[in-house]
Biopython code that builds the backbone (N, CA, C, O; Angstrom):
import numpy as np
from Bio.PDB.StructureBuilder import StructureBuilder

atoms = [
    (1, "GLN", "N", (-6.510, -46.783, 15.553)),
    (1, "GLN", "CA", (-5.174, -47.136, 15.095)),
    (1, "GLN", "C", (-4.541, -45.933, 14.408)),
    (1, "GLN", "O", (-5.097, -45.389, 13.454)),
    (2, "VAL", "N", (-3.388, -45.526, 14.893)),
    (2, "VAL", "CA", (-2.685, -44.391, 14.305)),
    (2, "VAL", "C", (-2.038, -44.811, 12.994)),
    (2, "VAL", "O", (-1.434, -45.879, 12.897)),
    (3, "GLN", "N", (-2.173, -43.966, 12.004)),
    (3, "GLN", "CA", (-1.475, -44.204, 10.743)),
    (3, "GLN", "C", (-0.335, -43.215, 10.600)),
    (3, "GLN", "O", (-0.481, -42.030, 10.902)),
    (4, "LEU", "N", (0.804, -43.715, 10.136)),
    (4, "LEU", "CA", (2.011, -42.902, 10.000)),
    (4, "LEU", "C", (2.459, -42.921, 8.545)),
    (4, "LEU", "O", (2.499, -43.976, 7.913)),
    (5, "VAL", "N", (2.794, -41.749, 8.020)),
    (5, "VAL", "CA", (3.225, -41.648, 6.627)),
    (5, "VAL", "C", (4.526, -40.865, 6.571)),
    (5, "VAL", "O", (4.573, -39.687, 6.924)),
    (6, "GLU", "N", (5.586, -41.536, 6.122)),
    (6, "GLU", "CA", (6.885, -40.891, 5.984)),
    (6, "GLU", "C", (7.036, -40.269, 4.605)),
    (6, "GLU", "O", (6.417, -40.704, 3.634)),
    (7, "SER", "N", (7.868, -39.247, 4.544)),
    (7, "SER", "CA", (8.212, -38.627, 3.260)),
    (7, "SER", "C", (9.581, -37.981, 3.389)),
    (7, "SER", "O", (10.089, -37.786, 4.493)),
    (8, "GLY", "N", (10.172, -37.652, 2.249)),
    (8, "GLY", "CA", (11.423, -36.910, 2.255)),
    (8, "GLY", "C", (12.657, -37.713, 1.914)),
    (8, "GLY", "O", (13.754, -37.158, 1.844)),
    (9, "GLY", "N", (12.501, -39.012, 1.700)),
    (9, "GLY", "CA", (13.658, -39.808, 1.335)),
    (9, "GLY", "C", (14.143, -39.486, -0.071)),
    (9, "GLY", "O", (13.490, -38.763, -0.824)),
    (10, "GLY", "N", (15.302, -40.037, -0.407)),
    (10, "GLY", "CA", (15.843, -39.806, -1.741)),
    (10, "GLY", "C", (17.297, -40.191, -1.823)),
    (10, "GLY", "O", (17.837, -40.873, -0.951)),
    (11, "LEU", "N", (17.922, -39.734, -2.900)),
    (11, "LEU", "CA", (19.330, -40.002, -3.164)),
    (11, "LEU", "C", (20.136, -38.745, -2.863)),
    (11, "LEU", "O", (19.790, -37.651, -3.308)),
    (12, "VAL", "N", (21.207, -38.913, -2.107)),
    (12, "VAL", "CA", (22.052, -37.779, -1.746)),
    (12, "VAL", "C", (23.498, -38.234, -1.742)),
    (12, "VAL", "O", (23.788, -39.405, -1.498)),
    (13, "GLN", "N", (24.398, -37.314, -2.012)),
    (13, "GLN", "CA", (25.823, -37.640, -1.967)),
    (13, "GLN", "C", (26.321, -37.646, -0.525)),
    (13, "GLN", "O", (25.748, -36.992, 0.347)),
    (14, "ALA", "N", (27.369, -38.377, -0.295)),
    (14, "ALA", "CA", (27.984, -38.405, 1.027)),
    (14, "ALA", "C", (28.336, -36.988, 1.455)),
    (14, "ALA", "O", (28.837, -36.186, 0.666)),
    (15, "GLY", "N", (28.064, -36.700, 2.721)),
    (15, "GLY", "CA", (28.278, -35.360, 3.246)),
    (15, "GLY", "C", (27.066, -34.463, 3.146)),
    (15, "GLY", "O", (27.039, -33.385, 3.740)),
    (16, "GLY", "N", (26.069, -34.893, 2.406)),
    (16, "GLY", "CA", (24.869, -34.089, 2.229)),
    (16, "GLY", "C", (23.873, -34.257, 3.356)),
    (16, "GLY", "O", (24.140, -34.920, 4.359)),
    (17, "SER", "N", (22.713, -33.638, 3.166)),
    (17, "SER", "CA", (21.669, -33.639, 4.192)),
    (17, "SER", "C", (20.322, -34.011, 3.585)),
    (17, "SER", "O", (20.075, -33.810, 2.396)),
    (18, "LEU", "N", (19.477, -34.547, 4.419)),
    (18, "LEU", "CA", (18.086, -34.815, 4.079)),
    (18, "LEU", "C", (17.247, -34.590, 5.322)),
    (18, "LEU", "O", (17.726, -34.739, 6.447)),
    (19, "ARG", "N", (15.987, -34.227, 5.106)),
    (19, "ARG", "CA", (15.051, -34.149, 6.217)),
    (19, "ARG", "C", (13.855, -35.033, 5.903)),
    (19, "ARG", "O", (13.187, -34.859, 4.884)),
    (20, "LEU", "N", (13.600, -35.964, 6.776)),
    (20, "LEU", "CA", (12.440, -36.831, 6.654)),
    (20, "LEU", "C", (11.315, -36.291, 7.527)),
    (20, "LEU", "O", (11.545, -35.709, 8.587)),
    (21, "SER", "N", (10.110, -36.498, 7.056)),
    (21, "SER", "CA", (8.929, -36.118, 7.827)),
    (21, "SER", "C", (8.066, -37.347, 8.055)),
    (21, "SER", "O", (8.077, -38.289, 7.263)),
    (22, "CYS", "N", (7.329, -37.322, 9.136)),
    (22, "CYS", "CA", (6.397, -38.401, 9.446)),
    (22, "CYS", "C", (5.116, -37.753, 9.973)),
    (22, "CYS", "O", (5.105, -37.139, 11.040)),
    (23, "ALA", "N", (4.059, -37.902, 9.212)),
    (23, "ALA", "CA", (2.774, -37.330, 9.594)),
    (23, "ALA", "C", (1.897, -38.413, 10.205)),
    (23, "ALA", "O", (1.776, -39.509, 9.659)),
    (24, "ALA", "N", (1.295, -38.098, 11.330)),
    (24, "ALA", "CA", (0.466, -39.060, 12.053)),
    (24, "ALA", "C", (-1.000, -38.649, 12.004)),
    (24, "ALA", "O", (-1.333, -37.465, 12.044)),
    (25, "SER", "N", (-1.852, -39.638, 11.919)),
    (25, "SER", "CA", (-3.293, -39.377, 12.004)),
    (25, "SER", "C", (-3.711, -39.378, 13.469)),
    (25, "SER", "O", (-2.956, -39.815, 14.337)),
    (26, "GLY", "N", (-4.904, -38.893, 13.734)),
    (26, "GLY", "CA", (-5.432, -38.969, 15.091)),
    (26, "GLY", "C", (-5.245, -37.696, 15.876)),
    (26, "GLY", "O", (-4.570, -36.763, 15.441)),
    (27, "ARG", "N", (-5.864, -37.678, 17.050)),
    (27, "ARG", "CA", (-5.884, -36.467, 17.862)),
    (27, "ARG", "C", (-4.979, -36.535, 19.075)),
    (27, "ARG", "O", (-4.901, -35.577, 19.845)),
    (28, "THR", "N", (-4.291, -37.659, 19.256)),
    (28, "THR", "CA", (-3.540, -37.841, 20.495)),
    (28, "THR", "C", (-2.042, -37.908, 20.259)),
    (28, "THR", "O", (-1.316, -38.538, 21.029)),
    (29, "PHE", "N", (-1.582, -37.266, 19.207)),
    (29, "PHE", "CA", (-0.166, -37.347, 18.836)),
    (29, "PHE", "C", (0.743, -36.944, 19.983)),
    (29, "PHE", "O", (1.789, -37.558, 20.194)),
    (30, "SER", "N", (0.358, -35.930, 20.716)),
    (30, "SER", "CA", (1.219, -35.430, 21.787)),
    (30, "SER", "C", (1.282, -36.368, 22.987)),
    (30, "SER", "O", (2.035, -36.116, 23.928)),
    (31, "ASN", "N", (0.507, -37.441, 22.967)),
    (31, "ASN", "CA", (0.471, -38.366, 24.090)),
    (31, "ASN", "C", (1.499, -39.487, 24.010)),
    (31, "ASN", "O", (1.614, -40.291, 24.935)),
    (32, "TYR", "N", (2.245, -39.546, 22.915)),
    (32, "TYR", "CA", (3.171, -40.668, 22.807)),
    (32, "TYR", "C", (4.501, -40.262, 22.210)),
    (32, "TYR", "O", (4.608, -39.324, 21.420)),
    (33, "ALA", "N", (5.513, -41.013, 22.624)),
    (33, "ALA", "CA", (6.856, -40.819, 22.082)),
    (33, "ALA", "C", (6.935, -41.369, 20.662)),
    (33, "ALA", "O", (6.161, -42.244, 20.272)),
    (34, "MET", "N", (7.869, -40.847, 19.914)),
    (34, "MET", "CA", (8.057, -41.264, 18.522)),
    (34, "MET", "C", (9.516, -41.627, 18.279)),
    (34, "MET", "O", (10.423, -41.086, 18.912)),
    (35, "GLY", "N", (9.718, -42.538, 17.363)),
    (35, "GLY", "CA", (11.074, -42.940, 17.041)),
    (35, "GLY", "C", (11.263, -43.146, 15.553)),
    (35, "GLY", "O", (10.308, -43.286, 14.790)),
    (36, "TRP", "N", (12.530, -43.159, 15.168)),
    (36, "TRP", "CA", (12.918, -43.512, 13.804)),
    (36, "TRP", "C", (13.832, -44.739, 13.871)),
    (36, "TRP", "O", (14.731, -44.824, 14.708)),
    (37, "PHE", "N", (13.578, -45.663, 12.985)),
    (37, "PHE", "CA", (14.393, -46.848, 12.822)),
    (37, "PHE", "C", (14.801, -46.935, 11.356)),
    (37, "PHE", "O", (14.248, -46.241, 10.503)),
    (38, "ARG", "N", (15.773, -47.793, 11.076)),
    (38, "ARG", "CA", (16.160, -48.007, 9.690)),
    (38, "ARG", "C", (16.531, -49.464, 9.485)),
    (38, "ARG", "O", (16.901, -50.181, 10.414)),
    (39, "GLN", "N", (16.417, -49.871, 8.224)),
    (39, "GLN", "CA", (16.753, -51.249, 7.879)),
    (39, "GLN", "C", (17.447, -51.262, 6.532)),
    (39, "GLN", "O", (16.882, -50.854, 5.518)),
    (40, "ALA", "N", (18.664, -51.731, 6.541)),
    (40, "ALA", "CA", (19.448, -51.885, 5.319)),
    (40, "ALA", "C", (19.254, -53.307, 4.788)),
    (40, "ALA", "O", (18.898, -54.205, 5.551)),
    (41, "PRO", "N", (19.482, -53.519, 3.494)),
    (41, "PRO", "CA", (19.303, -54.861, 2.931)),
    (41, "PRO", "C", (20.142, -55.906, 3.666)),
    (41, "PRO", "O", (21.337, -55.713, 3.894)),
    (42, "GLY", "N", (19.506, -57.002, 4.029)),
    (42, "GLY", "CA", (20.209, -58.084, 4.691)),
    (42, "GLY", "C", (20.506, -57.860, 6.151)),
    (42, "GLY", "O", (21.168, -58.680, 6.786)),
    (43, "LYS", "N", (20.016, -56.742, 6.700)),
    (43, "LYS", "CA", (20.284, -56.438, 8.106)),
    (43, "LYS", "C", (18.976, -56.306, 8.874)),
    (43, "LYS", "O", (17.908, -56.119, 8.292)),
    (44, "GLU", "N", (19.085, -56.408, 10.182)),
    (44, "GLU", "CA", (17.919, -56.225, 11.030)),
    (44, "GLU", "C", (17.589, -54.741, 11.164)),
    (44, "GLU", "O", (18.433, -53.868, 10.963)),
    (45, "ARG", "N", (16.326, -54.492, 11.514)),
    (45, "ARG", "CA", (15.911, -53.118, 11.758)),
    (45, "ARG", "C", (16.644, -52.590, 12.990)),
    (45, "ARG", "O", (16.729, -53.271, 14.011)),
    (46, "GLU", "N", (17.165, -51.383, 12.884)),
    (46, "GLU", "CA", (17.930, -50.830, 13.991)),
    (46, "GLU", "C", (17.412, -49.459, 14.400)),
    (46, "GLU", "O", (16.893, -48.696, 13.585)),
    (47, "PHE", "N", (17.567, -49.176, 15.664)),
    (47, "PHE", "CA", (17.152, -47.905, 16.233)),
    (47, "PHE", "C", (18.050, -46.782, 15.739)),
    (47, "PHE", "O", (19.264, -46.949, 15.620)),
    (48, "VAL", "N", (17.443, -45.636, 15.454)),
    (48, "VAL", "CA", (18.193, -44.461, 15.024)),
    (48, "VAL", "C", (18.097, -43.361, 16.074)),
    (48, "VAL", "O", (19.111, -42.890, 16.587)),
    (49, "ILE", "N", (16.872, -42.958, 16.388)),
    (49, "ILE", "CA", (16.679, -41.813, 17.267)),
    (49, "ILE", "C", (15.237, -41.793, 17.731)),
    (49, "ILE", "O", (14.355, -42.306, 17.042)),
    (50, "ALA", "N", (14.984, -41.201, 18.902)),
    (50, "ALA", "CA", (13.624, -41.108, 19.415)),
    (50, "ALA", "C", (13.445, -39.811, 20.194)),
    (50, "ALA", "O", (14.411, -39.192, 20.641)),
    (51, "ILE", "N", (12.190, -39.420, 20.343)),
    (51, "ILE", "CA", (11.868, -38.180, 21.032)),
    (51, "ILE", "C", (10.701, -38.424, 21.972)),
    (51, "ILE", "O", (9.769, -39.155, 21.638)),
    (52, "SER", "N", (10.751, -37.821, 23.131)),
    (52, "SER", "CA", (9.687, -37.987, 24.116)),
    (52, "SER", "C", (8.432, -37.232, 23.683)),
    (52, "SER", "O", (8.437, -36.500, 22.694)),
    (53, "ARG", "N", (7.366, -37.428, 24.443)),
    (53, "ARG", "CA", (6.068, -36.851, 24.071)),
    (53, "ARG", "C", (6.133, -35.334, 23.923)),
    (53, "ARG", "O", (5.578, -34.773, 22.978)),
    (54, "SER", "N", (6.793, -34.694, 24.833)),
    (54, "SER", "CA", (6.850, -33.228, 24.810)),
    (54, "SER", "C", (7.958, -32.700, 23.922)),
    (54, "SER", "O", (7.985, -31.519, 23.575)),
    (55, "GLY", "N", (8.882, -33.596, 23.555)),
    (55, "GLY", "CA", (10.053, -33.162, 22.784)),
    (55, "GLY", "C", (11.219, -32.762, 23.663)),
    (55, "GLY", "O", (12.260, -32.343, 23.158)),
    (56, "GLY", "N", (11.059, -32.884, 24.966)),
    (56, "GLY", "CA", (12.103, -32.447, 25.869)),
    (56, "GLY", "C", (13.274, -33.397, 25.998)),
    (56, "GLY", "O", (14.349, -33.006, 26.453)),
    (57, "ASN", "N", (13.075, -34.639, 25.601)),
    (57, "ASN", "CA", (14.159, -35.631, 25.701)),
    (57, "ASN", "C", (14.349, -36.322, 24.363)),
    (57, "ASN", "O", (13.383, -36.705, 23.704)),
    (58, "ILE", "N", (15.598, -36.474, 23.971)),
    (58, "ILE", "CA", (15.956, -37.116, 22.720)),
    (58, "ILE", "C", (16.958, -38.225, 23.006)),
    (58, "ILE", "O", (17.846, -38.076, 23.846)),
    (59, "TYR", "N", (16.805, -39.322, 22.306)),
    (59, "TYR", "CA", (17.633, -40.506, 22.508)),
    (59, "TYR", "C", (18.263, -40.879, 21.161)),
    (59, "TYR", "O", (17.568, -41.005, 20.153)),
    (60, "TYR", "N", (19.565, -41.049, 21.162)),
    (60, "TYR", "CA", (20.307, -41.267, 19.913)),
    (60, "TYR", "C", (20.981, -42.632, 19.887)),
    (60, "TYR", "O", (21.417, -43.135, 20.922)),
    (61, "ALA", "N", (21.065, -43.223, 18.717)),
    (61, "ALA", "CA", (22.000, -44.315, 18.503)),
    (61, "ALA", "C", (23.386, -43.698, 18.381)),
    (61, "ALA", "O", (23.537, -42.594, 17.857)),
    (62, "ASP", "N", (24.397, -44.412, 18.865)),
    (62, "ASP", "CA", (25.760, -43.878, 18.818)),
    (62, "ASP", "C", (26.184, -43.523, 17.398)),
    (62, "ASP", "O", (26.930, -42.568, 17.180)),
    (63, "SER", "N", (25.704, -44.294, 16.450)),
    (63, "SER", "CA", (26.135, -44.114, 15.065)),
    (63, "SER", "C", (25.668, -42.800, 14.455)),
    (63, "SER", "O", (26.196, -42.382, 13.425)),
    (64, "VAL", "N", (24.691, -42.141, 15.067)),
    (64, "VAL", "CA", (24.152, -40.914, 14.465)),
    (64, "VAL", "C", (24.341, -39.684, 15.347)),
    (64, "VAL", "O", (23.966, -38.579, 14.955)),
    (65, "LYS", "N", (24.908, -39.860, 16.513)),
    (65, "LYS", "CA", (25.132, -38.712, 17.404)),
    (65, "LYS", "C", (25.973, -37.655, 16.719)),
    (65, "LYS", "O", (26.988, -37.957, 16.092)),
    (66, "GLY", "N", (25.541, -36.422, 16.846)),
    (66, "GLY", "CA", (26.266, -35.314, 16.236)),
    (66, "GLY", "C", (25.931, -35.080, 14.781)),
    (66, "GLY", "O", (26.347, -34.073, 14.207)),
    (67, "ARG", "N", (25.183, -35.994, 14.168)),
    (67, "ARG", "CA", (24.817, -35.839, 12.753)),
    (67, "ARG", "C", (23.310, -35.755, 12.535)),
    (67, "ARG", "O", (22.850, -34.998, 11.680)),
    (68, "PHE", "N", (22.549, -36.516, 13.292)),
    (68, "PHE", "CA", (21.088, -36.559, 13.141)),
    (68, "PHE", "C", (20.431, -35.892, 14.335)),
    (68, "PHE", "O", (20.958, -35.900, 15.448)),
    (69, "THR", "N", (19.269, -35.317, 14.076)),
    (69, "THR", "CA", (18.457, -34.839, 15.179)),
    (69, "THR", "C", (16.986, -35.059, 14.853)),
    (69, "THR", "O", (16.616, -35.240, 13.693)),
    (70, "ILE", "N", (16.174, -35.043, 15.865)),
    (70, "ILE", "CA", (14.752, -35.295, 15.718)),
    (70, "ILE", "C", (14.001, -34.144, 16.372)),
    (70, "ILE", "O", (14.453, -33.576, 17.366)),
    (71, "SER", "N", (12.868, -33.814, 15.809)),
    (71, "SER", "CA", (12.030, -32.787, 16.395)),
    (71, "SER", "C", (10.576, -33.137, 16.106)),
    (71, "SER", "O", (10.282, -33.991, 15.269)),
    (72, "ARG", "N", (9.688, -32.474, 16.803)),
    (72, "ARG", "CA", (8.265, -32.732, 16.583)),
    (72, "ARG", "C", (7.487, -31.431, 16.742)),
    (72, "ARG", "O", (7.845, -30.548, 17.522)),
    (73, "VAL", "N", (6.419, -31.354, 15.976)),
    (73, "VAL", "CA", (5.477, -30.247, 16.089)),
    (73, "VAL", "C", (4.127, -30.878, 16.383)),
    (73, "VAL", "O", (3.436, -31.340, 15.475)),
    (74, "ASN", "N", (3.762, -30.895, 17.637)),
    (74, "ASN", "CA", (2.543, -31.609, 18.035)),
    (74, "ASN", "C", (1.290, -30.988, 17.410)),
    (74, "ASN", "O", (0.313, -31.689, 17.146)),
    (75, "ALA", "N", (1.321, -29.699, 17.179)),
    (75, "ALA", "CA", (0.162, -29.047, 16.575)),
    (75, "ALA", "C", (-0.058, -29.499, 15.137)),
    (75, "ALA", "O", (-1.157, -29.364, 14.597)),
    (76, "LYS", "N", (0.999, -30.040, 14.516)),
    (76, "LYS", "CA", (0.904, -30.526, 13.136)),
    (76, "LYS", "C", (0.926, -32.051, 13.059)),
    (76, "LYS", "O", (0.927, -32.620, 11.968)),
    (77, "ASN", "N", (0.943, -32.709, 14.216)),
    (77, "ASN", "CA", (1.008, -34.185, 14.231)),
    (77, "ASN", "C", (2.177, -34.700, 13.392)),
    (77, "ASN", "O", (2.035, -35.684, 12.666)),
    (78, "THR", "N", (3.307, -34.051, 13.487)),
    (78, "THR", "CA", (4.428, -34.393, 12.620)),
    (78, "THR", "C", (5.725, -34.481, 13.425)),
    (78, "THR", "O", (5.975, -33.688, 14.332)),
    (79, "VAL", "N", (6.533, -35.465, 13.064)),
    (79, "VAL", "CA", (7.871, -35.598, 13.611)),
    (79, "VAL", "C", (8.859, -35.565, 12.449)),
    (79, "VAL", "O", (8.582, -36.067, 11.360)),
    (80, "TYR", "N", (10.010, -34.965, 12.707)),
    (80, "TYR", "CA", (11.018, -34.770, 11.658)),
    (80, "TYR", "C", (12.326, -35.449, 12.046)),
    (80, "TYR", "O", (12.672, -35.551, 13.223)),
    (81, "LEU", "N", (13.034, -35.905, 11.034)),
    (81, "LEU", "CA", (14.377, -36.433, 11.220)),
    (81, "LEU", "C", (15.306, -35.645, 10.306)),
    (81, "LEU", "O", (15.240, -35.769, 9.083)),
    (82, "GLN", "N", (16.164, -34.839, 10.904)),
    (82, "GLN", "CA", (17.148, -34.071, 10.139)),
    (82, "GLN", "C", (18.444, -34.852, 10.128)),
    (82, "GLN", "O", (19.004, -35.161, 11.179)),
    (83, "MET", "N", (18.918, -35.168, 8.937)),
    (83, "MET", "CA", (20.121, -35.975, 8.780)),
    (83, "MET", "C", (21.183, -35.147, 8.071)),
    (83, "MET", "O", (20.996, -34.730, 6.928)),
    (84, "ASN", "N", (22.276, -34.918, 8.742)),
    (84, "ASN", "CA", (23.395, -34.160, 8.186)),
    (84, "ASN", "C", (24.627, -35.051, 8.090)),
    (84, "ASN", "O", (24.694, -36.113, 8.708)),
    (85, "SER", "N", (25.585, -34.604, 7.313)),
    (85, "SER", "CA", (26.852, -35.347, 7.158)),
    (85, "SER", "C", (26.586, -36.815, 6.862)),
    (85, "SER", "O", (27.160, -37.706, 7.489)),
    (86, "LEU", "N", (25.721, -37.048, 5.910)),
    (86, "LEU", "CA", (25.330, -38.422, 5.604)),
    (86, "LEU", "C", (26.483, -39.239, 5.050)),
    (86, "LEU", "O", (27.356, -38.732, 4.345)),
    (87, "LYS", "N", (26.459, -40.520, 5.391)),
    (87, "LYS", "CA", (27.488, -41.461, 4.972)),
    (87, "LYS", "C", (26.844, -42.590, 4.169)),
    (87, "LYS", "O", (25.650, -42.849, 4.325)),
    (88, "PRO", "N", (27.605, -43.261, 3.321)),
    (88, "PRO", "CA", (27.029, -44.397, 2.581)),
    (88, "PRO", "C", (26.418, -45.448, 3.500)),
    (88, "PRO", "O", (25.439, -46.092, 3.125)),
    (89, "GLU", "N", (26.966, -45.631, 4.676)),
    (89, "GLU", "CA", (26.414, -46.624, 5.595)),
    (89, "GLU", "C", (25.085, -46.204, 6.216)),
    (89, "GLU", "O", (24.461, -46.993, 6.926)),
    (90, "ASP", "N", (24.647, -44.982, 5.961)),
    (90, "ASP", "CA", (23.306, -44.559, 6.387)),
    (90, "ASP", "C", (22.228, -45.016, 5.400)),
    (90, "ASP", "O", (21.035, -44.850, 5.654)),
    (91, "THR", "N", (22.650, -45.583, 4.289)),
    (91, "THR", "CA", (21.686, -46.054, 3.288)),
    (91, "THR", "C", (20.786, -47.133, 3.884)),
    (91, "THR", "O", (21.270, -48.137, 4.406)),
    (92, "ALA", "N", (19.485, -46.919, 3.802)),
    (92, "ALA", "CA", (18.510, -47.844, 4.385)),
    (92, "ALA", "C", (17.105, -47.340, 4.093)),
    (92, "ALA", "O", (16.910, -46.230, 3.600)),
    (93, "VAL", "N", (16.142, -48.180, 4.408)),
    (93, "VAL", "CA", (14.759, -47.723, 4.472)),
    (93, "VAL", "C", (14.533, -47.208, 5.894)),
    (93, "VAL", "O", (14.830, -47.896, 6.870)),
    (94, "TYR", "N", (14.007, -46.000, 5.992)),
    (94, "TYR", "CA", (13.787, -45.367, 7.284)),
    (94, "TYR", "C", (12.295, -45.414, 7.627)),
    (94, "TYR", "O", (11.432, -45.092, 6.811)),
    (95, "TYR", "N", (12.033, -45.825, 8.859)),
    (95, "TYR", "CA", (10.659, -45.969, 9.343)),
    (95, "TYR", "C", (10.432, -45.088, 10.558)),
    (95, "TYR", "O", (11.277, -45.030, 11.451)),
    (96, "CYS", "N", (9.306, -44.408, 10.597)),
    (96, "CYS", "CA", (8.931, -43.770, 11.857)),
    (96, "CYS", "C", (7.958, -44.691, 12.582)),
    (96, "CYS", "O", (7.273, -45.508, 11.967)),
    (97, "ALA", "N", (7.913, -44.542, 13.886)),
    (97, "ALA", "CA", (7.111, -45.444, 14.701)),
    (97, "ALA", "C", (6.598, -44.732, 15.942)),
    (97, "ALA", "O", (7.236, -43.832, 16.487)),
    (98, "LYS", "N", (5.422, -45.170, 16.361)),
    (98, "LYS", "CA", (4.788, -44.649, 17.574)),
    (98, "LYS", "C", (5.056, -45.625, 18.708)),
    (98, "LYS", "O", (4.770, -46.817, 18.593)),
    (99, "ARG", "N", (5.603, -45.118, 19.799)),
    (99, "ARG", "CA", (5.899, -46.010, 20.904)),
    (99, "ARG", "C", (4.662, -46.297, 21.732)),
    (99, "ARG", "O", (3.802, -45.435, 21.914)),
    (100, "SER", "N", (4.588, -47.505, 22.223)),
    (100, "SER", "CA", (3.509, -47.878, 23.128)),
    (100, "SER", "C", (3.557, -47.007, 24.388)),
    (100, "SER", "O", (4.639, -46.710, 24.895)),
    (101, "PRO", "N", (2.399, -46.602, 24.888)),
    (101, "PRO", "CA", (2.410, -45.811, 26.128)),
    (101, "PRO", "C", (2.966, -46.589, 27.312)),
    (101, "PRO", "O", (3.321, -45.994, 28.329)),
    (102, "TYR", "N", (3.048, -47.910, 27.194)),
    (102, "TYR", "CA", (3.578, -48.739, 28.274)),
    (102, "TYR", "C", (5.033, -49.111, 28.053)),
    (102, "TYR", "O", (5.621, -49.841, 28.851)),
    (103, "GLY", "N", (5.613, -48.614, 26.978)),
    (103, "GLY", "CA", (6.982, -48.969, 26.677)),
    (103, "GLY", "C", (7.972, -48.428, 27.686)),
    (103, "GLY", "O", (7.775, -47.358, 28.263)),
    (104, "ARG", "N", (9.043, -49.182, 27.890)),
    (104, "ARG", "CA", (10.081, -48.772, 28.828)),
    (104, "ARG", "C", (11.341, -48.329, 28.111)),
    (104, "ARG", "O", (12.117, -47.529, 28.634)),
    (105, "SER", "N", (11.537, -48.845, 26.929)),
    (105, "SER", "CA", (12.750, -48.545, 26.179)),
    (105, "SER", "C", (12.406, -47.727, 24.939)),
    (105, "SER", "O", (11.337, -47.885, 24.348)),
    (106, "TYR", "N", (13.319, -46.865, 24.564)),
    (106, "TYR", "CA", (13.124, -46.095, 23.343)),
    (106, "TYR", "C", (13.797, -46.743, 22.140)),
    (106, "TYR", "O", (13.505, -46.373, 21.003)),
    (107, "SER", "N", (14.683, -47.690, 22.365)),
    (107, "SER", "CA", (15.492, -48.220, 21.272)),
    (107, "SER", "C", (15.097, -49.619, 20.808)),
    (107, "SER", "O", (15.696, -50.160, 19.879)),
    (108, "VAL", "N", (14.104, -50.196, 21.445)),
    (108, "VAL", "CA", (13.706, -51.568, 21.103)),
    (108, "VAL", "C", (12.494, -51.540, 20.184)),
    (108, "VAL", "O", (11.457, -50.997, 20.567)),
    (109, "PRO", "N", (12.586, -52.102, 18.990)),
    (109, "PRO", "CA", (11.444, -52.051, 18.058)),
    (109, "PRO", "C", (10.149, -52.628, 18.638)),
    (109, "PRO", "O", (9.059, -52.152, 18.324)),
    (110, "GLU", "N", (10.273, -53.640, 19.473)),
    (110, "GLU", "CA", (9.074, -54.287, 20.024)),
    (110, "GLU", "C", (8.284, -53.375, 20.955)),
    (110, "GLU", "O", (7.135, -53.673, 21.282)),
    (111, "GLU", "N", (8.880, -52.276, 21.382)),
    (111, "GLU", "CA", (8.177, -51.324, 22.245)),
    (111, "GLU", "C", (7.303, -50.359, 21.442)),
    (111, "GLU", "O", (6.600, -49.529, 22.019)),
    (112, "TYR", "N", (7.346, -50.466, 20.132)),
    (112, "TYR", "CA", (6.596, -49.558, 19.257)),
    (112, "TYR", "C", (5.409, -50.310, 18.663)),
    (112, "TYR", "O", (5.527, -51.476, 18.287)),
    (113, "GLU", "N", (4.284, -49.644, 18.585)),
    (113, "GLU", "CA", (3.057, -50.346, 18.202)),
    (113, "GLU", "C", (2.485, -49.918, 16.865)),
    (113, "GLU", "O", (1.578, -50.578, 16.360)),
    (114, "SER", "N", (2.974, -48.848, 16.275)),
    (114, "SER", "CA", (2.509, -48.444, 14.950)),
    (114, "SER", "C", (3.727, -48.018, 14.140)),
    (114, "SER", "O", (4.651, -47.385, 14.650)),
    (115, "TRP", "N", (3.696, -48.387, 12.854)),
    (115, "TRP", "CA", (4.835, -48.126, 11.971)),
    (115, "TRP", "C", (4.348, -47.527, 10.659)),
    (115, "TRP", "O", (3.254, -47.827, 10.179)),
    (116, "GLY", "N", (5.195, -46.672, 10.094)),
    (116, "GLY", "CA", (4.932, -46.184, 8.756)),
    (116, "GLY", "C", (5.387, -47.199, 7.725)),
    (116, "GLY", "O", (5.896, -48.268, 8.062)),
    (117, "GLN", "N", (5.195, -46.844, 6.462)),
    (117, "GLN", "CA", (5.528, -47.759, 5.370)),
    (117, "GLN", "C", (7.009, -47.688, 4.998)),
    (117, "GLN", "O", (7.515, -48.556, 4.287)),
    (118, "GLY", "N", (7.690, -46.672, 5.473)),
    (118, "GLY", "CA", (9.119, -46.542, 5.198)),
    (118, "GLY", "C", (9.410, -45.650, 4.012)),
    (118, "GLY", "O", (8.602, -45.530, 3.091)),
    (119, "THR", "N", (10.577, -45.023, 4.045)),
    (119, "THR", "CA", (11.037, -44.203, 2.930)),
    (119, "THR", "C", (12.517, -44.500, 2.712)),
    (119, "THR", "O", (13.292, -44.596, 3.664)),
    (120, "GLN", "N", (12.895, -44.645, 1.444)),
    (120, "GLN", "CA", (14.265, -45.050, 1.102)),
    (120, "GLN", "C", (15.201, -43.847, 1.151)),
    (120, "GLN", "O", (14.911, -42.782, 0.604)),
    (121, "VAL", "N", (16.322, -44.048, 1.815)),
    (121, "VAL", "CA", (17.414, -43.069, 1.809)),
    (121, "VAL", "C", (18.638, -43.765, 1.240)),
    (121, "VAL", "O", (19.066, -44.806, 1.739)),
    (122, "THR", "N", (19.196, -43.178, 0.190)),
    (122, "THR", "CA", (20.382, -43.740, -0.450)),
    (122, "THR", "C", (21.471, -42.676, -0.465)),
    (122, "THR", "O", (21.274, -41.570, -0.968)),
    (123, "VAL", "N", (22.620, -43.031, 0.094)),
    (123, "VAL", "CA", (23.744, -42.101, 0.159)),
    (123, "VAL", "C", (24.857, -42.649, -0.735)),
    (123, "VAL", "O", (25.375, -43.740, -0.497)),
    (124, "SER", "N", (25.212, -41.893, -1.749)),
    (124, "SER", "CA", (26.246, -42.334, -2.678)),
    (124, "SER", "C", (27.615, -41.814, -2.239)),
    (124, "SER", "O", (27.738, -40.738, -1.655)),
    (125, "SER", "N", (28.621, -42.601, -2.535)),
    (125, "SER", "CA", (29.986, -42.218, -2.123)),
    (125, "SER", "C", (30.666, -41.402, -3.195)),
    (125, "SER", "O", (31.815, -40.994, -3.024)),
]
sb = StructureBuilder()
sb.init_structure("model")
sb.init_model(0)
sb.init_chain("A")
sb.init_seg("    ")
for serial, (resi, resn, name, xyz) in enumerate(atoms, 1):
    if name == "N":
        sb.init_residue(resn, " ", resi, " ")
    sb.init_atom(name, np.array(xyz, "f"), 0.0, 1.0, " ", f" {name:<3s}", serial, name[0])
structure = sb.get_structure()
């Protein structure tokens, strides 16, 4: 079972930037796609962004296009979420997740089989 640990959350003013990290255990990190989701109070968990196994393909939610990007360093078992031009509506708990090798979609939470504990991102206006 892969364990995922997020870090890098915090409080930032609108327009600012944050970089989240997600460190994975195990030796097969490069074998699976990774994604970031977020959940705001009273709302369902929503897809943010995902990256393919090699890092060659990236999938974005419309709400973050042009502001967020994702990258991975397979040699470090780590995936990153760079968030720029943050808005108050980006406030949420952010989760990284490992996608099932049999998954067909990158944006559906049910296609992911391992989740981190989450890290809080708060954007003040």
